[in-house]
C-alpha positions, 0 to 999 in steps of 0.5 A: 490480522489478515488471513486469506486462503485460496481466495478466488474472485472474478467479475464474471466467469470469463474475468477471474482476477484473483485465483487461489490466492493466499496471503498472511499479514501481521499488524505493526507493518506497512505493506506496499502492494505492487502490480501491473495495471489490472492485476487485481490490486483494488479488487484484493483491497475491496475483498479485504474490506468487504466491498467485494465478496470472494467466489471461493476460499476464505478471507478473515480480517481481525478475526471477522468475515468481511463479507458479513460486514458487521458493525464491529468489523466496519469500525476497525477497517477503513479503505481510502479509494484512489478517487474520492467523491465528497459531498458538498459539505464543510470539513467540520460537517463531514466530520460531525456526520462520518467520524462517529462511525469510528469509535477510536476517532481522534479529532485532535489528530485530524485537525493536526494533520490538516494543519500539517497539510495546510488545509483551512479547516473552514473550507467546503469540500467541493470547493477544493482541488483534487489534491486538497480533497486527498489530504482531508481524506488521508487525514480522516483515514489516519484519524480513524485509528482503524486497525486495518488501513487500506490506501489505494494510490494515496499519493496521486494528486499530491505535489512533492512537498505534500508527498514528503509530508504524507510520508512523515505523517504516516511514519510518525503515527502507525501503531504496533496494533495497526496494519497498513496496506498501500497499493501504488504505482508511485513506488518512488514516493513510498521507498523509505516508508514501506517495510514489506513488499507484496507483489500481485501477478498472475492472480496470486501474491507471488512475493511477500517479503520484508525490506530487510529480507529483500536486501539480505538476498539482493544487492542494489548498486550503481556501477560504471561498468557491468564488469564490476558485478560478478553476476548481475540479475538485472540492470538498467542504464543510469545517468552514470553507468548502470543500476544493478540488482544482483545476488547478495552473496557477500551480505553487503548492505544496500538500500532497496530501490523498490522501482527497480526491484519491481522491474527486475521481477517483471524481467527476471521473475524466476531468477529473482524469486528463486532467491527467496525459496 
């Protein structure tokens, strides 16, 4: 579905953001794209959807070159940006103008999502709060039924109940032929939703693993004393003892703590990545 080889992109010669980046992603998955501020996550998403163009390398999405911006490509790819700028229209007018660009757009699905988010359908977009606008655009993005759905910090601006509703809606509506990439710093919001983790660092994807692969190689535990773990790779102080990442030598089941996993890579990168070589 997405096949990127040796992609290099920069805003100018002195600011190369992505360099010789390789990435292969398959449909039927929800990928979490993690990285520090300025690592290039948004730039990568914009290259995938054809809003930015590589300086070198190849990017193929749904067997198309995003840079061509063909109608067939644009109908199958949707980017939900972090900041949404909406015209002074009613929700229904916005729908009438923009929904026809997406042949698979499902109006019933859109209004169902609005109901679940508790958004009145007669509202004008400009009269809404930032969080309400975000809910409308999340609903629109999902209703396009685009084969490739890119979301940049989708939970920013959502309150706690809305974040729960977001997870429920995404989990209940992703299809086997769809691919979703969610770029986020709010990893605790998405721990239970993402099934594969991408980490962008040093201008490249340094990790592309499923949650199952991560928990097969690594164990995530809470312990009172570090002596309880034979060889912890990374630890953080917790309310009751320590949160620990260790090699899963005994093949014990554990639940991925995505925030701690990301912090562990920042602190002990080579040791963590060596578990997957």
